C-alpha positions in Angstrom: -12.6 -33.3 16.9 -12.1 -37.0 17.8 -12.0 -37.0 21.6 -11.2 -40.6 22.0 -8.1 -40.9 24.2 -6.3 -44.0 25.4 -6.6 -44.8 29.1 -4.1 -47.6 29.1 -0.4 -47.1 28.4 -0.4 -50.3 26.4 -1.5 -48.9 23.0 -0.2 -48.4 19.5 1.0 -44.9 20.0 3.1 -45.9 23.0 4.4 -49.0 21.2 5.5 -47.0 18.1 7.0 -44.2 20.1 8.7 -46.5 22.6 10.3 -48.8 19.9 11.4 -45.7 18.0 13.1 -44.3 21.2 14.6 -47.8 21.8 16.3 -47.7 18.4 17.1 -44.0 18.8 19.0 -44.7 22.1 20.6 -47.9 20.7 22.1 -46.0 17.8 23.0 -42.9 19.7 25.0 -44.8 22.2 26.6 -47.2 19.7 29.2 -44.6 19.1 30.0 -44.2 22.8 30.5 -47.9 23.0 32.5 -48.4 19.8 34.4 -45.1 20.0 37.7 -46.6 20.9 37.7 -49.8 18.8 36.4 -48.1 15.7 38.9 -45.3 15.9 41.8 -47.7 16.6 40.9 -49.6 13.5 41.1 -46.3 11.6 44.7 -45.9 12.9 44.2 -43.4 15.8 45.7 -43.7 19.3 46.4 -41.8 22.4 45.4 -38.2 22.7 44.5 -38.1 19.0 42.0 -40.8 19.6 40.4 -39.0 22.5 40.2 -35.6 20.7 38.8 -37.3 17.5 36.2 -39.1 19.5 35.1 -35.9 21.2 35.0 -34.2 17.7 32.8 -37.0 16.2 30.5 -36.9 19.2 30.2 -33.1 18.8 29.4 -33.5 15.1 26.7 -36.1 15.9 25.1 -33.8 18.5 25.3 -30.8 16.1 23.3 -32.9 13.6 20.8 -33.7 16.4 20.4 -30.0 17.2 19.8 -29.0 13.6 17.5 -32.1 13.1 15.6 -31.1 16.2 14.6 -27.8 14.7 13.7 -29.3 11.4 11.8 -32.2 12.7 9.9 -30.1 15.3 8.8 -27.6 12.7 7.8 -30.3 10.2 5.9 -32.2 12.9 3.8 -29.2 14.0 3.1 -28.2 10.4 2.6 -31.5 8.7 2.0 -34.0 11.4 3.7 -36.1 14.2 3.7 -39.3 12.2 5.4 -37.6 9.2 8.4 -37.1 11.3 8.3 -40.5 12.9 8.6 -41.9 9.3 11.2 -39.6 7.9 13.5 -39.7 10.9 13.8 -43.4 11.1 14.4 -43.6 7.3 17.3 -41.2 7.5 19.1 -42.6 10.5 18.6 -46.2 9.3 20.4 -45.3 6.0 23.1 -43.4 7.9 23.7 -46.4 10.2 24.2 -48.8 7.4 26.6 -46.4 5.7 28.5 -46.1 9.0 29.4 -49.8 8.8 31.5 -49.0 5.7 33.5 -45.9 6.7 37.2 -46.0 6.3 38.3 -42.5 7.3 37.4 -39.9 9.9 35.8 -37.4 7.5 33.4 -39.9 6.2 32.7 -41.1 9.8 31.9 -37.5 10.7 29.5 -37.1 7.8 27.5 -40.2 8.6 27.3 -39.4 12.3 26.0 -36.0 11.4 23.3 -37.4 9.2 22.4 -40.0 11.8 22.1 -37.2 14.3 19.7 -35.3 12.1 17.6 -38.4 11.7 17.7 -39.4 15.4 16.5 -35.9 16.3 12.8 -36.5 15.4 12.1 -39.6 17.3 11.8 -38.6 21.0 10.1 -35.3 20.6 7.4 -36.5 18.1 6.9 -39.7 20.0 6.4 -38.1 23.4 4.0 -35.6 22.0 2.1 -38.2 20.2 1.7 -40.2 23.4 0.8 -37.2 25.5 -1.9 -36.1 23.1 -3.3 -39.6 22.6 -3.8 -40.4 26.3 -6.0 -39.1 29.1 -4.6 -36.5 31.5 -4.5 -38.9 34.4 -2.7 -41.7 32.5 -0.4 -40.0 30.0 2.5 -40.1 32.6 2.4 -43.9 32.4 2.7 -43.8 28.7 5.8 -41.6 28.7 7.3 -43.9 31.4 7.1 -46.8 29.0 8.6 -44.8 26.1 11.5 -43.6 28.3 12.0 -47.0 29.7 12.2 -48.6 26.3 14.8 -45.9 25.4 16.8 -46.9 28.4 16.7 -50.5 27.3 17.9 -49.5 23.9 21.0 -47.9 25.5 21.6 -51.0 27.6 21.4 -53.1 24.5 24.0 -50.9 22.8 26.3 -51.6 25.7 25.7 -55.3 25.5 26.3 -55.3 21.7 29.8 -54.1 22.4 30.6 -57.5 23.9 29.3 -59.5 21.1 29.4 -57.7 17.7 32.2 -56.0 15.7 31.5 -52.3 15.4 30.7 -52.3 11.7 28.3 -55.2 12.1 26.6 -53.4 15.0 25.9 -50.2 13.0 24.6 -52.2 10.0 22.3 -54.2 12.3 21.0 -51.0 13.8 20.1 -49.7 10.3 18.3 -52.9 9.4 16.3 -52.9 12.7 15.3 -49.3 11.9 13.8 -50.4 8.6 11.9 -53.1 10.3 10.3 -50.5 12.6 9.5 -48.3 9.6 7.3 -51.1 8.3 5.1 -51.1 11.4 4.4 -47.4 11.4 1.0 -46.3 10.2 -0.4 -42.9 9.3 -3.6 -43.4 11.3 -1.6 -42.6 14.5 -2.3 -38.8 14.2 -4.2 -37.6 17.3 -7.5 -35.8 17.4 -5.9 -32.9 19.3 -3.4 -32.4 16.5 -6.0 -32.6 13.8 -8.0 -29.8 15.4 -4.9 -27.6 15.8 -4.2 -27.8 12.1 -7.4 -25.9 11.4 -7.5 -23.3 14.3 -4.0 -22.6 15.5 -1.7 -19.9 14.3 2.1 -20.0 14.4 2.2 -23.8 13.8 5.7 -25.0 14.0 7.1 -21.5 14.2 10.5 -21.8 16.0 10.8 -18.0 16.2 7.4 -17.7 17.9 9.0 -19.4 20.9 10.9 -16.1 21.5 8.0 -13.7 20.8 7.6 -13.1 24.6 9.9 -13.4 27.5 7.9 -15.9 29.5 7.7 -18.4 26.7 11.4 -17.9 25.9 12.3 -18.4 29.6 10.3 -21.6 29.8 12.0 -22.9 26.7 15.6 -22.3 27.9 14.8 -23.5 31.4 13.5 -26.8 29.9 16.8 -27.3 28.1 18.9 -26.6 31.2 16.9 -29.2 33.1 18.1 -32.0 30.9 21.7 -31.0 30.3 23.1 -32.9 33.3 21.9 -36.2 31.9 24.3 -35.7 29.0 27.0 -34.3 31.1 27.0 -37.6 33.0 26.8 -40.0 30.1 28.4 -37.9 27.4 31.4 -36.8 29.4 31.8 -38.8 32.7 30.9 -42.2 31.4 32.2 -41.8 27.9 35.6 -40.6 29.2 35.8 -43.4 31.8 38.8 -45.0 30.1 40.7 -41.7 30.1 39.7 -41.1 33.8 40.9 -44.6 34.7 44.2 -44.0 33.0 44.7 -40.7 34.8 44.1 -42.4 38.1 46.1 -45.6 37.3 43.0 -47.8 37.5 43.8 -51.1 35.8 41.4 -53.4 34.0 38.5 -51.0 34.1 35.5 -52.5 32.2 34.1 -49.4 30.3 31.4 -51.5 28.8 30.2 -52.5 32.3 30.3 -48.8 33.5 28.1 -47.9 30.5 25.7 -50.8 30.9 25.2 -50.1 34.6 24.7 -46.4 34.0 22.0 -47.1 31.4 20.5 -49.8 33.6 20.3 -47.1 36.3 18.6 -44.7 33.9 16.0 -47.4 32.9 15.3 -48.1 36.6 15.1 -44.4 37.3 12.7 -43.7 34.4 10.3 -46.3 35.8 10.7 -45.1 39.4 10.6 -41.4 38.7 7.6 -41.7 36.3 5.6 -43.8 38.8 6.5 -41.5 41.7 5.4 -38.5 39.7 2.0 -40.1 39.2 1.7 -41.0 42.9 2.9 -37.6 44.2 0.9 -35.8 41.5 3.9 -33.6 40.9 6.6 -33.3 38.2 8.7 -30.7 40.0 9.2 -32.5 43.3 10.3 -35.7 41.5 12.7 -33.8 39.3 14.4 -32.3 42.3 14.5 -35.7 44.2 16.1 -37.6 41.3 18.5 -34.7 40.4 19.7 -34.9 44.1 20.3 -38.6 43.8 22.4 -38.1 40.6 24.4 -35.3 42.2 25.2 -37.6 45.2 26.2 -40.3 42.7 28.4 -37.9 40.8 30.2 -36.7 43.9 30.7 -40.3 45.1 32.0 -41.1 41.6 34.7 -38.5 41.8 35.6 -39.5 45.4 36.0 -43.1 44.5 38.1 -42.8 41.3 40.9 -44.6 43.0 38.8 -47.7 43.8 37.7 -49.3 40.5 35.1 -51.6 42.1 33.3 -48.6 43.6 33.1 -46.9 40.1 30.6 -49.6 39.0 28.2 -48.8 41.8 28.5 -45.0 41.3 27.9 -45.4 37.6 24.6 -47.1 38.4 23.7 -44.5 41.0 24.4 -41.6 38.7 22.3 -43.3 36.0 19.4 -43.9 38.4 19.3 -40.2 39.3 19.5 -39.3 35.6 16.4 -41.4 35.2 14.3 -38.3 35.6 14.4 -38.3 31.8 10.8 -39.6 31.6 9.5 -36.8 33.9 11.6 -34.2 32.1 10.3 -34.9 28.6 6.7 -35.2 29.9 7.0 -31.9 31.7 8.5 -30.2 28.7 5.6 -31.3 26.5 3.1 -30.1 29.0 4.6 -26.6 29.2 3.7 -25.7 25.6 0.7 -25.5 23.3 -0.3 -28.0 20.5 0.9 -25.7 17.7 4.4 -25.6 19.0 4.6 -28.8 21.2 6.8 -31.0 18.9 8.9 -28.0 17.9 9.6 -27.6 21.6 10.0 -31.2 22.6 12.2 -32.1 19.6 14.5 -29.1 20.0 14.7 -29.2 23.8 15.6 -32.9 23.9 18.1 -32.5 21.1 19.6 -29.2 22.4 19.9 -30.9 25.8 21.8 -33.8 24.2 23.6 -31.4 21.8 24.8 -29.4 24.8 27.8 -31.8 24.6 29.1 -29.6 21.7 29.4 -26.8 24.3 30.4 -28.9 27.3 33.3 -30.6 25.5 35.1 -27.4 24.5 34.3 -25.9 27.9 35.9 -28.8 29.6 39.0 -28.6 27.3 39.2 -24.8 27.9 39.1 -25.3 31.7 41.7 -28.0 31.5 44.1 -26.1 29.2 43.7 -22.5 30.5 43.4 -23.5 34.2 46.2 -26.0 34.0 44.1 -28.6 35.8 43.6 -32.3 35.3 40.9 -34.0 33.3 39.2 -34.9 36.5 39.2 -31.3 37.8 38.0 -29.9 34.5 35.0 -32.4 34.7 34.2 -31.4 38.3 34.2 -27.7 37.5 32.0 -28.3 34.4 29.6 -30.4 36.4 29.2 -27.7 39.1 28.1 -25.3 36.4 25.7 -27.7 34.7 24.0 -28.9 37.9 23.6 -25.4 39.4 21.8 -24.2 36.3 19.6 -27.3 36.1 18.5 -27.0 39.7 17.7 -23.3 39.3 15.7 -24.1 36.1 13.5 -26.6 38.0 12.9 -24.3 40.9 11.8 -21.4 38.7 9.4 -23.4 36.4 5.8 -24.2 37.5 4.6 -27.7 38.1 2.7 -29.1 35.1 1.1 -32.3 36.5 -2.5 -32.7 35.3 -2.3 -29.8 32.9 -4.8 -30.0 30.0 -2.8 -30.3 26.7 -5.7 -28.9 24.6 -4.4 -25.4 24.2 -2.3 -23.4 21.7 0.4 -20.7 22.0 -1.1 -17.4 20.9 
């Protein structure tokens, strides 16, 4: 086995994974940014526009969940880098096609394909970084990866102020192809090479559920991350509808989105560094979740003051910046033979939870006869309670040796 590990976060593995996550986040949030203008151009308005936007977001997330399983299994069986090549090729082609859609059905198909392609980036990238770096320094590598992802999301928000929606999707596809050119097969790690010859159950998704403890860890990891997508996928994305419900005029949705993602980027840096200093993943997760909950409560309390919404958008995002610690902890919980299967599916099931949260919110609003705001508050209480319980029940993984397999 090649035992050479990187001791600096500034290495080729981190660069490739980080740029991949940058493009992943940029493309993923392009739809959030261009949801209204793109659907208006296709002739939708009012309630139809809102419901169609939620439908397209659900379709994209469904693609990510399916892609998460496929990419995770392939990465653990064939190699991390195989997925890093294939995923970027698929979502680059889907993005370019997205720039030419003229109806909702075609829009849904390309968002689904983009979701499948996007699914492989974060899981394979984080695992590659974790396995390529020393135990003491790998947290810094994942910090940089997550931070670049946050910058990708911020860039998507900025693009909304400068580029027409069709141009933005085509540009995202072209940038994806540029990244593809810089990826090299020599990035496979020594740990993964050894696992190919000695490990059983490589990439077996069903093996995750072969015992209760492993299955519990898996579902708990998913629940840890769901609040991030509750906040950005529902609260921030539906800001225009919330503003309308509360008679807030001239709300700048783009600014809300940019501030939220800037908060996540700052939070990723802060939570990751704090985790290294405190030598704990668990404590930092609870600290930043608490910050995001406070920001969410303030967000709902300040809905009648548009200027305060910009601050609470940033604060919610800063708290949700526990993403870097979340993905690192998830990778550390599982053995080499299932690590990408886990990280790819957990991160995408976490994001794909929107496909459950959206109909749950609609059900609460329709059956309970409550407002959009109230339905979001109830949904948020459920999501955050389960996330906090998941963190409390999982062990801390800081400093864990990743050289092990799941028997």
